[in-house]
DRENDO-1510 file (C-alpha; in Angstrom, 1 decimal, always signed):
<recs>
REC; n; res; u; v; w
REC; 1; MET; +0.0; +0.0; +0.0 .
REC; 2; ASP; +1.3; +3.4; -1.0 .
REC; 3; LYS; +1.8; +5.5; +2.2 .
REC; 4; LYS; +3.2; +8.5; +0.4 .
REC; 5; ARG; +1.5; +11.8; +1.1 .
REC; 6; LYS; -0.3; +13.0; -2.0 .
REC; 7; ILE; +0.5; +16.5; -3.2 .
REC; 8; CYS; -1.8; +17.8; -6.0 .
REC; 9; VAL; -0.3; +20.5; -8.2 .
REC; 10; VAL; -2.5; +22.6; -10.4 .
REC; 11; THR; -1.2; +24.3; -13.5 .
REC; 12; GLY; -3.2; +26.4; -16.0 .
REC; 13; THR; -0.6; +28.3; -18.1 .
REC; 14; ARG; +2.7; +27.9; -19.9 .
REC; 15; ALA; +4.4; +30.6; -17.7 .
REC; 16; GLU; +3.1; +29.1; -14.4 .
REC; 17; TYR; +4.2; +25.6; -15.4 .
REC; 18; GLY; +7.7; +27.0; -16.2 .
REC; 19; LEU; +7.9; +28.3; -12.7 .
REC; 20; LEU; +6.6; +25.0; -11.2 .
REC; 21; ARG; +8.6; +22.6; -13.3 .
REC; 22; ARG; +11.5; +22.2; -11.0 .
REC; 23; LEU; +9.3; +21.8; -7.9 .
REC; 24; ILE; +7.0; +19.3; -9.7 .
REC; 25; LYS; +10.2; +17.2; -10.5 .
REC; 26; LEU; +11.3; +17.2; -6.9 .
REC; 27; ILE; +7.9; +16.1; -5.7 .
REC; 28; ASP; +7.7; +13.4; -8.4 .
REC; 29; ASP; +11.2; +12.1; -7.3 .
REC; 30; SER; +10.4; +12.3; -3.6 .
REC; 31; ASP; +10.4; +9.1; -1.4 .
REC; 32; ILE; +7.7; +10.6; +0.9 .
REC; 33; PHE; +5.4; +12.4; -1.5 .
REC; 34; LYS; +3.2; +11.3; -4.4 .
REC; 35; LEU; +2.7; +13.8; -7.2 .
REC; 36; GLN; -0.8; +14.4; -8.6 .
REC; 37; LEU; -0.9; +16.7; -11.5 .
REC; 38; VAL; -4.1; +18.6; -12.7 .
REC; 39; VAL; -3.9; +20.5; -15.9 .
REC; 40; THR; -6.4; +23.2; -17.0 .
REC; 41; GLY; -6.7; +26.6; -18.6 .
REC; 42; SER; -4.8; +27.5; -21.7 .
REC; 43; HIS; -2.7; +24.3; -21.5 .
REC; 44; LEU; -5.7; +22.5; -23.2 .
REC; 45; SER; -6.4; +25.2; -25.8 .
REC; 46; LYS; -5.3; +24.8; -29.4 .
REC; 47; LYS; -5.3; +28.6; -29.7 .
REC; 48; PHE; -2.7; +28.9; -27.0 .
REC; 49; GLY; -0.5; +26.1; -28.3 .
REC; 50; GLU; -1.8; +23.0; -26.4 .
REC; 51; THR; +1.1; +23.3; -23.9 .
REC; 52; TYR; +0.0; +20.3; -21.9 .
REC; 53; LYS; +2.0; +18.4; -24.5 .
REC; 54; GLU; +5.2; +20.0; -23.1 .
REC; 55; ILE; +4.2; +18.5; -19.7 .
REC; 56; ASN; +3.9; +15.1; -21.3 .
REC; 57; ASP; +7.2; +15.6; -23.0 .
REC; 58; ASP; +8.8; +16.3; -19.7 .
REC; 59; GLY; +7.8; +12.8; -18.5 .
REC; 60; PHE; +5.1; +13.8; -16.0 .
REC; 61; LYS; +1.8; +11.9; -15.8 .
REC; 62; ILE; -1.2; +14.2; -16.0 .
REC; 63; ASP; -3.8; +12.8; -13.6 .
REC; 64; LYS; -6.7; +15.1; -14.6 .
REC; 65; LYS; -7.5; +17.5; -17.3 .
REC; 66; ILE; -10.1; +20.2; -16.7 .
REC; 67; ASP; -11.2; +21.9; -19.9 .
REC; 68; LEU; -12.4; +25.5; -19.3 .
REC; 69; HIS; -13.6; +25.9; -22.9 .
REC; 70; LEU; -11.6; +29.1; -23.6 .
REC; 71; ASP; -13.4; +29.9; -26.8 .
REC; 72; LEU; -14.0; +33.6; -26.0 .
REC; 73; ASP; -12.2; +36.2; -24.0 .
REC; 74; THR; -15.1; +38.3; -22.8 .
REC; 75; PRO; -15.7; +38.9; -19.0 .
REC; 76; THR; -18.8; +36.7; -19.3 .
REC; 77; ALA; -17.0; +33.9; -21.0 .
REC; 78; LEU; -14.2; +33.9; -18.4 .
REC; 79; THR; -16.7; +33.9; -15.6 .
REC; 80; LYS; -18.4; +30.8; -17.2 .
REC; 81; SER; -14.9; +29.2; -17.6 .
REC; 82; SER; -14.3; +29.7; -13.9 .
REC; 83; SER; -17.6; +28.0; -13.0 .
REC; 84; LEU; -16.6; +25.0; -15.2 .
REC; 85; GLY; -13.4; +24.9; -13.2 .
REC; 86; LEU; -15.2; +24.8; -9.9 .
REC; 87; VAL; -17.2; +21.8; -11.0 .
REC; 88; GLY; -14.2; +20.1; -12.6 .
REC; 89; PHE; -11.9; +20.6; -9.6 .
REC; 90; SER; -14.6; +19.4; -7.2 .
REC; 91; ASP; -15.0; +16.1; -9.2 .
REC; 92; SER; -11.2; +15.7; -9.5 .
REC; 93; PHE; -10.5; +16.2; -5.8 .
REC; 94; SER; -13.2; +13.7; -5.0 .
REC; 95; THR; -11.4; +11.1; -7.0 .
REC; 96; LEU; -7.8; +12.0; -6.3 .
REC; 97; LYS; -8.2; +12.7; -2.5 .
REC; 98; PRO; -5.0; +14.7; -2.2 .
REC; 99; ASP; -3.4; +15.4; +1.2 .
REC; 100; LEU; -2.3; +18.9; +0.1 .
REC; 101; LEU; -3.2; +21.2; -2.8 .
REC; 102; LEU; -0.2; +23.2; -4.1 .
REC; 103; VAL; -0.9; +26.3; -6.3 .
REC; 104; LEU; +1.0; +29.2; -7.6 .
REC; 105; GLY; +0.1; +32.8; -8.1 .
REC; 106; ASP; -3.0; +34.6; -9.1 .
REC; 107; ARG; -4.7; +33.4; -12.2 .
REC; 108; TYR; -8.4; +33.1; -12.5 .
REC; 109; GLU; -8.0; +29.3; -13.3 .
REC; 110; ILE; -6.6; +28.8; -9.8 .
REC; 111; LEU; -9.3; +30.5; -7.8 .
REC; 112; PRO; -11.9; +27.7; -8.4 .
REC; 113; ALA; -9.3; +25.1; -7.5 .
REC; 114; VAL; -8.8; +26.6; -4.0 .
REC; 115; ILE; -12.5; +27.1; -3.5 .
REC; 116; ALA; -13.2; +23.5; -4.3 .
REC; 117; ALA; -10.3; +22.4; -2.0 .
REC; 118; MET; -11.7; +24.5; +0.9 .
REC; 119; PHE; -15.1; +22.7; +0.6 .
REC; 120; ALA; -13.3; +19.3; +0.4 .
REC; 121; ARG; -11.3; +20.3; +3.6 .
REC; 122; ILE; -8.0; +19.9; +1.7 .
REC; 123; PRO; -5.1; +22.1; +3.1 .
REC; 124; ILE; -3.5; +24.5; +0.5 .
REC; 125; ALA; +0.0; +25.6; +0.0 .
REC; 126; HIS; +0.3; +28.9; -2.0 .
REC; 127; LEU; +3.4; +30.1; -3.9 .
REC; 128; HIS; +4.2; +33.7; -4.8 .
REC; 129; GLY; +1.6; +35.3; -2.6 .
REC; 130; GLY; +1.8; +38.8; -1.2 .
REC; 131; GLU; +2.8; +40.5; -4.5 .
REC; 132; LEU; +1.2; +43.5; -6.0 .
REC; 133; THR; -0.1; +44.0; -9.6 .
REC; 134; GLU; -2.3; +47.0; -9.3 .
REC; 135; GLY; -3.5; +46.9; -13.0 .
REC; 136; LEU; -4.9; +43.4; -12.9 .
REC; 137; ILE; -7.8; +41.4; -11.5 .
REC; 138; ASP; -4.9; +39.0; -10.4 .
REC; 139; GLU; -4.3; +41.4; -7.5 .
REC; 140; ALA; -7.7; +40.5; -5.8 .
REC; 141; ILE; -7.4; +36.9; -6.8 .
REC; 142; ARG; -3.9; +36.5; -5.4 .
REC; 143; HIS; -4.9; +37.9; -2.0 .
REC; 144; SER; -8.0; +35.8; -2.0 .
REC; 145; ILE; -6.0; +32.7; -2.5 .
REC; 146; THR; -3.8; +33.7; +0.4 .
REC; 147; LYS; -6.8; +33.7; +2.7 .
REC; 148; PHE; -7.9; +30.2; +1.4 .
REC; 149; SER; -4.3; +28.9; +2.0 .
REC; 150; HIS; -2.5; +27.4; +5.0 .
REC; 151; LEU; +1.1; +27.5; +4.0 .
REC; 152; HIS; +2.7; +30.4; +2.1 .
REC; 153; PHE; +6.0; +30.3; +0.1 .
REC; 154; VAL; +6.8; +33.9; -0.9 .
REC; 155; ALA; +9.5; +35.4; -3.2 .
REC; 156; ALA; +10.8; +38.3; -1.1 .
REC; 157; GLU; +10.7; +39.6; +2.5 .
REC; 158; ALA; +8.3; +42.5; +1.6 .
REC; 159; TYR; +5.9; +39.9; +0.3 .
REC; 160; LYS; +6.2; +37.9; +3.5 .
REC; 161; THR; +5.3; +40.9; +5.5 .
REC; 162; ARG; +2.2; +41.5; +3.3 .
REC; 163; VAL; +0.9; +38.0; +3.7 .
REC; 164; ILE; +1.2; +38.3; +7.5 .
REC; 165; GLN; -0.6; +41.7; +7.2 .
REC; 166; LEU; -3.4; +39.7; +5.6 .
REC; 167; GLY; -3.8; +37.8; +8.8 .
REC; 168; GLU; -1.6; +34.8; +8.2 .
REC; 169; ASN; +0.5; +33.4; +11.1 .
REC; 170; PRO; +4.2; +34.2; +10.6 .
REC; 171; THR; +5.1; +30.5; +11.4 .
REC; 172; THR; +3.3; +29.5; +8.1 .
REC; 173; VAL; +5.0; +32.1; +5.9 .
REC; 174; PHE; +8.4; +31.2; +4.3 .
REC; 175; ASN; +10.5; +33.5; +2.1 .
REC; 176; VAL; +12.1; +31.1; -0.3 .
REC; 177; GLY; +12.9; +33.4; -3.2 .
REC; 178; GLY; +11.5; +33.3; -6.8 .
REC; 179; LEU; +10.8; +30.0; -8.5 .
REC; 180; GLY; +11.7; +31.6; -11.9 .
REC; 181; VAL; +15.3; +31.8; -10.9 .
REC; 182; ASP; +15.3; +28.0; -10.3 .
REC; 183; GLY; +14.2; +27.5; -13.9 .
REC; 184; ILE; +17.2; +29.5; -15.1 .
REC; 185; LYS; +19.7; +27.8; -12.9 .
REC; 186; ASN; +18.5; +24.2; -13.8 .
REC; 187; ILE; +18.3; +24.3; -17.5 .
REC; 188; THR; +20.8; +24.0; -20.4 .
REC; 189; LEU; +20.2; +26.9; -22.8 .
REC; 190; LEU; +20.3; +26.6; -26.5 .
REC; 191; THR; +22.9; +28.4; -28.7 .
REC; 192; LYS; +21.9; +31.1; -31.1 .
REC; 193; GLU; +22.3; +28.8; -34.0 .
REC; 194; ASP; +20.1; +26.1; -32.4 .
REC; 195; ILE; +17.4; +28.7; -31.7 .
REC; 196; GLU; +17.5; +29.9; -35.3 .
REC; 197; LYS; +17.2; +26.3; -36.5 .
REC; 198; SER; +14.4; +25.4; -34.1 .
REC; 199; LEU; +12.3; +28.5; -34.6 .
REC; 200; ASN; +13.2; +29.1; -38.3 .
REC; 201; ILE; +14.2; +32.7; -37.5 .
REC; 202; GLU; +17.3; +34.8; -38.2 .
REC; 203; PHE; +19.0; +36.9; -35.6 .
REC; 204; LYS; +20.1; +40.3; -36.9 .
REC; 205; ASP; +22.6; +42.6; -35.3 .
REC; 206; LYS; +20.1; +43.6; -32.6 .
REC; 207; SER; +17.2; +41.6; -31.2 .
REC; 208; ILE; +14.2; +42.1; -28.8 .
REC; 209; LEU; +11.8; +39.6; -27.2 .
REC; 210; ILE; +8.2; +41.0; -26.8 .
REC; 211; THR; +5.4; +39.7; -24.5 .
REC; 212; PHE; +2.4; +42.0; -24.0 .
REC; 213; HIS; -0.7; +41.0; -22.1 .
REC; 214; PRO; -4.0; +42.8; -21.6 .
REC; 215; VAL; -4.3; +45.0; -18.5 .
REC; 216; THR; -7.4; +43.4; -17.1 .
REC; 217; LEU; -8.5; +46.2; -14.8 .
REC; 218; GLU; -8.5; +48.6; -17.7 .
REC; 219; LYS; -11.4; +48.7; -20.1 .
REC; 220; ASP; -10.8; +48.8; -23.9 .
REC; 221; THR; -7.1; +49.6; -23.6 .
REC; 222; SER; -5.6; +46.5; -25.1 .
REC; 223; SER; -5.8; +47.5; -28.8 .
REC; 224; LEU; -4.7; +51.1; -28.1 .
REC; 225; GLN; -1.6; +50.1; -26.0 .
REC; 226; MET; -0.6; +47.3; -28.4 .
REC; 227; LEU; -0.8; +49.7; -31.4 .
REC; 228; GLN; +1.5; +52.2; -29.6 .
REC; 229; LEU; +4.0; +49.4; -28.9 .
REC; 230; LEU; +3.9; +48.1; -32.5 .
REC; 231; GLU; +4.4; +51.7; -33.8 .
REC; 232; ALA; +7.5; +52.0; -31.6 .
REC; 233; LEU; +8.8; +48.7; -33.2 .
REC; 234; ASN; +7.8; +49.5; -36.7 .
REC; 235; ASP; +11.0; +51.1; -38.0 .
REC; 236; LEU; +13.5; +48.7; -36.2 .
REC; 237; ASN; +14.4; +47.0; -39.5 .
REC; 238; ASN; +17.8; +45.9; -38.3 .
REC; 239; THR; +16.3; +44.3; -35.2 .
REC; 240; THR; +14.9; +40.8; -34.9 .
REC; 241; LEU; +11.6; +41.0; -33.1 .
REC; 242; ILE; +10.4; +37.8; -31.4 .
REC; 243; PHE; +6.8; +37.9; -30.1 .
REC; 244; THR; +5.3; +35.5; -27.6 .
REC; 245; MET; +1.5; +35.5; -27.6 .
REC; 246; PRO; -0.5; +36.8; -24.6 .
REC; 247; ASN; -2.2; +34.7; -21.9 .
REC; 248; ALA; -5.9; +33.7; -22.0 .
REC; 249; ASP; -7.2; +37.0; -20.5 .
REC; 250; THR; -10.0; +39.4; -21.4 .
REC; 251; ASP; -9.2; +41.0; -24.8 .
REC; 252; SER; -6.2; +38.7; -25.5 .
REC; 253; ARG; -7.5; +37.9; -29.0 .
REC; 254; ILE; -7.3; +41.6; -30.0 .
REC; 255; ILE; -3.5; +41.4; -29.2 .
REC; 256; PHE; -3.3; +38.1; -31.1 .
REC; 257; LYS; -4.6; +39.7; -34.2 .
REC; 258; LEU; -2.5; +42.8; -34.1 .
REC; 259; ILE; +0.7; +40.7; -33.6 .
REC; 260; THR; -0.3; +38.4; -36.5 .
REC; 261; ASP; -1.0; +41.3; -38.8 .
REC; 262; PHE; +2.3; +43.0; -37.8 .
REC; 263; THR; +4.5; +39.9; -38.3 .
REC; 264; SER; +2.9; +39.2; -41.7 .
REC; 265; ASN; +4.1; +42.6; -42.9 .
REC; 266; HIS; +7.6; +42.6; -41.3 .
REC; 267; SER; +10.1; +40.0; -42.4 .
REC; 268; ASN; +12.2; +40.7; -39.2 .
REC; 269; ALA; +9.3; +39.8; -36.9 .
REC; 270; TYR; +8.2; +36.4; -35.7 .
REC; 271; ALA; +5.3; +35.3; -33.4 .
REC; 272; PHE; +4.9; +32.1; -31.4 .
REC; 273; SER; +1.9; +30.9; -29.4 .
REC; 274; SER; +4.3; +29.3; -26.9 .
REC; 275; LEU; +8.0; +28.9; -26.9 .
REC; 276; GLY; +8.2; +26.6; -23.9 .
REC; 277; GLN; +10.5; +27.3; -21.0 .
REC; 278; LYS; +13.8; +26.2; -22.7 .
REC; 279; LEU; +13.3; +28.1; -25.9 .
REC; 280; TYR; +12.0; +31.2; -24.0 .
REC; 281; LEU; +14.9; +31.4; -21.6 .
REC; 282; SER; +17.3; +30.6; -24.5 .
REC; 283; CYS; +15.9; +33.5; -26.4 .
REC; 284; VAL; +16.2; +35.8; -23.4 .
REC; 285; ASN; +19.9; +34.8; -23.2 .
REC; 286; GLN; +20.5; +35.9; -26.8 .
REC; 287; VAL; +18.4; +39.1; -27.2 .
REC; 288; ASP; +19.4; +42.6; -26.2 .
REC; 289; ALA; +16.2; +43.4; -24.3 .
REC; 290; VAL; +12.8; +42.2; -23.3 .
REC; 291; ILE; +9.8; +44.5; -23.9 .
REC; 292; GLY; +6.2; +44.2; -22.6 .
REC; 293; ASN; +4.4; +43.8; -19.3 .
REC; 294; SER; +5.0; +40.2; -18.3 .
REC; 295; SER; +6.0; +39.3; -14.7 .
REC; 296; SER; +8.9; +37.4; -16.2 .
REC; 297; GLY; +10.5; +40.8; -17.1 .
REC; 298; LEU; +10.8; +41.6; -13.4 .
REC; 299; ALA; +11.3; +38.2; -11.8 .
REC; 300; GLU; +13.5; +36.3; -14.2 .
REC; 301; ILE; +15.2; +38.6; -16.8 .
REC; 302; PRO; +17.4; +40.4; -14.2 .
REC; 303; THR; +19.2; +37.1; -13.6 .
REC; 304; PHE; +20.4; +37.4; -17.3 .
REC; 305; LYS; +21.5; +41.0; -16.7 .
REC; 306; LYS; +19.4; +42.1; -19.6 .
REC; 307; ALA; +17.2; +45.2; -19.9 .
REC; 308; THR; +13.4; +44.9; -19.3 .
REC; 309; ILE; +11.2; +47.7; -20.8 .
REC; 310; ASN; +8.1; +47.4; -18.6 .
REC; 311; ILE; +5.1; +49.1; -20.3 .
REC; 312; GLY; +2.2; +50.5; -18.4 .
REC; 313; ASP; +0.6; +49.5; -15.1 .
REC; 314; ARG; +0.2; +45.7; -15.4 .
REC; 315; GLN; +3.1; +45.1; -13.0 .
REC; 316; LYS; +2.7; +48.2; -10.9 .
REC; 317; GLY; +3.6; +47.4; -7.3 .
REC; 318; ARG; +6.1; +44.6; -7.9 .
REC; 319; ILE; +9.6; +44.8; -6.6 .
REC; 320; LYS; +11.9; +45.7; -9.5 .
REC; 321; ALA; +15.6; +45.4; -10.2 .
REC; 322; LEU; +17.7; +48.3; -11.6 .
REC; 323; SER; +17.5; +46.5; -15.0 .
REC; 324; VAL; +13.8; +47.5; -15.4 .
REC; 325; ILE; +12.9; +50.6; -17.3 .
REC; 326; ASP; +9.3; +51.7; -16.7 .
REC; 327; CYS; +7.5; +53.6; -19.4 .
REC; 328; GLU; +4.1; +54.7; -20.4 .
REC; 329; PRO; +2.2; +52.8; -23.1 .
REC; 330; VAL; +2.9; +55.6; -25.6 .
REC; 331; THR; +5.0; +55.2; -28.7 .
REC; 332; SER; +7.4; +58.1; -28.0 .
REC; 333; LYS; +8.1; +56.8; -24.4 .
REC; 334; ILE; +8.7; +53.3; -25.6 .
REC; 335; LYS; +11.2; +54.5; -28.2 .
REC; 336; GLU; +13.0; +56.5; -25.5 .
REC; 337; ALA; +13.1; +53.4; -23.3 .
REC; 338; ILE; +14.5; +51.3; -26.2 .
REC; 339; THR; +17.2; +53.9; -26.8 .
REC; 340; LYS; +18.1; +54.0; -23.1 .
REC; 341; SER; +18.4; +50.2; -23.0 .
REC; 342; TYR; +21.2; +50.4; -25.6 .
REC; 343; SER; +23.0; +53.3; -24.0 .
REC; 344; LYS; +26.5; +52.8; -22.5 .
REC; 345; GLU; +25.4; +54.2; -19.2 .
REC; 346; PHE; +22.6; +51.6; -18.9 .
REC; 347; ILE; +24.7; +48.7; -20.1 .
REC; 348; ASN; +27.2; +49.6; -17.3 .
REC; 349; ILE; +24.2; +49.4; -14.8 .
REC; 350; LEU; +23.3; +46.0; -16.2 .
REC; 351; GLU; +26.7; +44.5; -15.5 .
REC; 352; ASN; +26.1; +44.9; -11.7 .
REC; 353; VAL; +22.4; +44.1; -11.5 .
REC; 354; GLU; +21.2; +41.7; -8.8 .
REC; 355; ASN; +17.8; +39.9; -9.0 .
REC; 356; PRO; +15.7; +40.9; -6.0 .
REC; 357; TYR; +14.0; +37.5; -6.2 .
REC; 358; GLY; +17.1; +35.7; -5.1 .
REC; 359; ASP; +19.7; +33.4; -6.7 .
REC; 360; GLY; +17.8; +30.0; -6.8 .
REC; 361; GLY; +17.0; +27.1; -4.6 .
REC; 362; ALA; +13.4; +28.0; -3.9 .
REC; 363; ALA; +12.1; +24.6; -5.0 .
REC; 364; GLU; +14.4; +22.7; -2.6 .
REC; 365; LYS; +13.5; +25.0; +0.3 .
REC; 366; ILE; +9.8; +24.4; -0.3 .
REC; 367; ILE; +10.3; +20.6; -0.4 .
REC; 368; ASN; +12.4; +20.7; +2.7 .
REC; 369; THR; +9.7; +22.6; +4.6 .
REC; 370; LEU; +6.8; +20.4; +3.3 .
REC; 371; GLU; +8.7; +17.3; +4.6 .
REC; 372; THR; +8.5; +18.7; +8.2 .
REC; 373; VAL; +4.8; +19.6; +8.1 .
REC; 374; ASP; +1.8; +17.5; +9.3 .
REC; 375; PHE; -0.7; +18.3; +6.6 .
REC; 376; SER; -3.6; +17.1; +8.7 .
REC; 377; SER; -3.0; +19.8; +11.3 .
REC; 378; LEU; -3.3; +22.7; +8.8 .
REC; 379; ILE; -7.0; +22.8; +8.0 .
REC; 380; LYS; -8.0; +24.9; +10.9 .
REC; 381; LYS; -6.3; +28.3; +11.2 .
REC; 382; THR; -6.7; +31.4; +13.3 .
REC; 383; PHE; -6.6; +34.9; +12.0 .
REC; 384; TYR; -3.3; +36.5; +13.0 .
REC; 385; ASP; -3.9; +40.0; +14.4 .
REC; 386; LEU; -1.2; +42.6; +14.2 .
REC; 387; GLU; -0.8; +44.7; +17.3 .
REC; 388; LEU; -2.7; +48.0; +16.9 .
REC; 389; LYS; -0.5; +51.0; +17.5 .
</recs>
């Protein structure tokens, strides 16, 4: 009889899986834990690259697939997708009967998972809580997941303080650093020639990687902001432009179409639904800068000592390295930021940049902590009151 404790990991997007991959591997290899893997969200969507296949290619068994039917990107459609998730997770947990649910971040796919786990009295471990993204619905979802959760593994000391401020006992909150750094430290990157062959692209003298997502707390800004960005890139004929498509968020299809139209009219521009972790990080290692509004630009890119041009408010509130250049979603400001990223003064800054999300080892720290915890003792928790001053 298998007496291993069952840890159920939920993943809904390519980016989240890239962060979780090292930790999933450690759980799968553990002598005391049994991995259960539930895949949902854009992983199962053809539009977003069917990235569950990458999970299979990594050798992991997928125990359950929960299809959210991401056919549309309207607020109503995403609400209905979340309701499908609630039903699917409830049924899955009833069958899998995990001893612990482990989730990362702030995506709407994850919220129904933790709600279902609460009703099933399954304790929850939450990764990357306490962070701020003031332009997104993810902000409210992230803090809500914190309140559903019993163990908290955060990426920085300021985030630990914020989770405690939300009423979580300090003994359950652990600063382990960012999981994105683990992915960089534990992967063999491809050469420029290998990338060109694999993606059928050509690197010019200069190169930029672009990932731009909708700002979900802003109404009808996706098209306008993306057009401003594309106009800033329009005349960079001597620069290879590598686009990765946006997440499955409200208005993401608008951005899809604009990128597709742009790349069809620019021979130096290429677009990919999903690069996968290895190709994505390999591209980062080769390009001159990363442009957009992805959390990766703040949490991972500084480790490469490369410039991040962070557009708009999507990541407002997150801790940032000196390698991050903030700018408004306006063509002239984006052009100024690109020029700055190539300046001698900024290149000198990049040489000494340190990633505020640590230097790796987060997955090992999480596993070591989980090994010491009695999961059955977690389900009841008391609100931790700060002393009023």
